[in-house]
C-alpha positions in Angstrom: 1.4 3.6 31.2 2.6 4.3 34.7 3.9 2.6 37.9 0.8 1.5 39.8 2.1 1.2 43.4 5.2 1.3 45.7 8.0 3.8 45.9 7.8 4.8 42.2 4.0 5.1 42.2 2.4 7.2 39.5 5.7 7.8 37.6 4.7 7.6 33.9 6.7 5.1 31.8 7.9 5.4 28.2 6.6 2.7 25.8 7.9 1.7 22.4 5.9 3.0 19.4 4.0 0.7 17.1 2.5 -2.8 17.5 5.7 -4.8 18.2 5.1 -4.6 22.0 1.9 -4.7 24.0 2.4 -3.1 27.4 0.3 -4.9 30.0 -2.7 -2.7 30.8 -2.7 -1.0 34.2 -5.8 -2.9 35.3 -4.3 -6.3 34.4 -0.9 -5.3 35.9 -2.7 -4.3 39.2 -4.5 -7.7 39.3 -1.3 -9.6 38.6 0.6 -7.8 41.4 -2.3 -8.4 43.8 -2.0 -12.1 43.1 1.8 -12.2 43.5 2.2 -9.5 46.1 3.7 -11.8 48.8 6.3 -13.1 46.3 7.7 -9.7 45.3 9.4 -8.0 48.3 13.0 -8.9 48.5 12.8 -11.0 45.3 15.0 -11.6 42.3 12.6 -10.8 39.5 13.1 -11.5 35.8 11.1 -9.7 33.1 11.5 -11.7 29.9 10.6 -10.0 26.5 10.6 -6.9 28.7 9.3 -4.4 26.2 9.1 -1.1 28.1 10.2 -2.8 31.4 6.9 -1.9 33.0 6.5 -5.3 34.8 10.0 -5.4 36.2 9.9 -1.8 37.3 6.6 -2.4 39.0 8.3 -5.3 40.9 11.2 -3.0 41.9 8.7 -0.3 43.0 7.0 -2.9 45.2 10.2 -4.0 46.9 12.0 -6.5 44.6 15.7 -6.6 45.5 16.8 -6.8 41.8 15.2 -7.1 38.4 16.6 -8.5 35.2 15.2 -7.1 31.9 15.8 -9.3 28.8 15.0 -7.5 25.6 16.5 -7.4 22.1 14.5 -4.8 20.2 16.5 -1.5 20.0 13.6 0.9 20.7 12.4 -1.2 23.6 15.9 -1.3 25.1 15.9 2.5 24.9 12.6 2.7 26.7 13.8 0.4 29.5 17.0 2.4 29.9 14.9 5.7 30.1 12.4 4.1 32.5 15.1 2.8 34.8 16.6 6.2 34.9 13.3 8.0 35.5 12.4 5.7 38.4 16.0 5.8 39.8 16.4 2.0 39.5 19.6 1.9 37.4 21.3 0.1 40.4 18.7 -2.5 40.9 17.8 -3.1 37.2 20.0 -5.2 35.0 19.3 -4.9 31.3 20.4 -7.8 29.2 20.3 -6.5 25.6 20.2 -9.9 23.9 18.1 -12.7 22.5 15.9 -14.2 25.3 17.5 -17.7 25.1 21.0 -16.1 25.5 19.8 -13.7 28.2 18.4 -16.5 30.3 21.8 -18.2 30.3 23.4 -14.9 31.4 21.5 -14.6 34.7 24.0 -15.1 37.5 21.9 -16.0 40.5 21.7 -19.0 42.8 17.9 -18.7 42.7 15.4 -16.5 41.0 12.1 -15.9 42.7 9.7 -14.7 39.9 10.0 -14.9 36.2 7.5 -13.0 34.0 7.3 -14.0 30.3 5.3 -12.0 27.8 6.5 -12.7 24.3 4.9 -11.8 21.0 1.8 -14.1 21.0 2.4 -15.5 17.5 5.9 -17.0 17.2 6.2 -20.1 19.3 8.3 -18.5 22.0 6.6 -20.0 25.0 7.8 -23.6 24.5 11.3 -22.5 23.6 11.5 -20.2 26.7 10.1 -22.7 29.2 12.3 -25.4 27.7 15.4 -23.2 28.3 14.2 -22.4 31.9 13.9 -26.2 32.6 17.7 -26.4 32.1 18.5 -23.4 34.4 19.7 -24.2 37.9 18.4 -20.9 39.3 14.8 -22.1 38.5 13.9 -24.1 41.7 10.6 -25.6 43.0 10.1 -22.2 44.7 10.5 -20.1 41.5 7.2 -18.7 40.3 6.9 -18.4 36.5 4.1 -16.3 35.0 3.2 -16.6 31.3 1.1 -13.8 29.8 -0.7 -15.2 26.7 -3.7 -15.0 24.5 -6.8 -16.8 25.8 -6.5 -19.7 23.3 -2.8 -20.5 24.1 -2.3 -24.1 25.1 0.3 -24.8 27.9 -0.1 -28.5 28.2 3.5 -28.8 27.0 4.8 -27.6 30.3 4.3 -30.9 32.0 6.7 -32.6 29.5 9.3 -30.0 30.6 9.0 -30.8 34.3 6.6 -28.0 35.3 3.0 -27.9 36.6 0.3 -25.3 36.1 -0.7 -23.9 39.5 -3.3 -21.3 38.4 -4.8 -19.5 35.4 -6.2 -16.0 35.6 -8.4 -15.1 32.7 -9.1 -11.5 31.5 -11.2 -10.3 28.6 -8.5 -10.6 26.0 -5.6 -12.5 27.5 -4.6 -14.6 30.5 -1.8 -15.2 33.1 -0.7 -18.8 33.6 1.3 -19.5 36.8 3.7 -22.5 36.6 6.4 -23.9 38.8 8.8 -26.9 38.7 7.4 -30.2 39.7 8.5 -31.3 43.2 
């Protein structure tokens, strides 16, 4: 895995061993950032269930002002730390080594621009995470939330939490669902 574009372009990133994390494939990452490219420069970006930190680091490389990385797994935290060091983003990257629901409460921003959520597919984390975000004041009508999920994941629950689905991008094995707060 590597940084695709921006000032840290082509720098290889360390990824955790085993099957506990699924780094987003370069091709899918490139498509995602083509979709959100206008939202990234100058943004406050949050990488939830960050794994190796590849998505948040890509955002920093493409001009995000700051990125939060929320991750609880020890090996993944080590990878994020190493990757922030390797890309020289220690100053712009804030690593919250804690449970996601606790980490989301520890983001001290008036407004967050982009939130990327890629939990383990099996585990019911989507609804819990989006429910927590519905209570966070930094999530405004302008905040873009992106959920990476298996193709069969149902997100109809987001409407009950005050969000709307703006777009879905399907790939061969997974999808990105783009949601925001209802106006």
